[in-house]
N, C-alpha and C positions, 0 to 999 in steps of 0.2 A: 503443537504449534504454539508459538509465543506471539502475543500481541502487546504493543505498547504505543502510547500517544505522546507526541512532542508538540510544543508550540511551533508556529510557523518559523519564528526566528531561530529556534534551536534546530529545526529540520534543515535549514539552509547549509549548515556546516556538519551535519550528522553523517558519520561514516558507519554503516551497519557492520557488525562483526562477521556476518555471512552474506555479503551483497549478492552472491550468485543465487541465493534462494530466499531473498527478501523482496517484498513488494510493499507499495504504499498507496494510500488513497486519502482524499479529503474527508474531514469530519464535518459535522454541522448539517445533517440531513433533516433536522427538525425546523428548518427555516430561520434559525438564529444566525447571527454573524459569528461563526466559529471558524477560525482559520487554522485550527490544529490539524496535524497530519498523523494518521494512524499507520503503523507499520505492522507487518506480520511476517514471521519467519516460518517457512514450511520445512518439513523434514527432508525434502529433496527438491532439486531444481525442476525435475520432471513434474512433480505434483503442483508446484507453483505455476508452471507453464500451462498445465492442463486446466487449472482454474481460470487463468487469464483467457485461454482459448474458449472455454465454455461461456464465459460472460460476454465475449466478443460476438457470439452468435445472436445475442439479444440486442435490445435497444441500448444505444450509447448512453453513458451516464458519467457525470464527474465523480461519482462515488465508486467507479470500477477500480479494481486493483491494477497498478502499473508496476512493472519490474523496476527495481532500483538500478540506476546507471552506475556502474562501478568505475 
């Protein structure tokens, strides 16, 4: 899996190379004002969807992975 972080401004126009298996989430879990966006590319779409499904069973968080809209 590949992870990378972009600034909020760069994330607005960012087009991932593999949008079908890429998800994003907000950074800044330490309480600071960090508006960066973290992206992760999974090896398959199924693996990404399984991760999102498993985290949905727990408490909602703004740091949960969300599938990138293509």
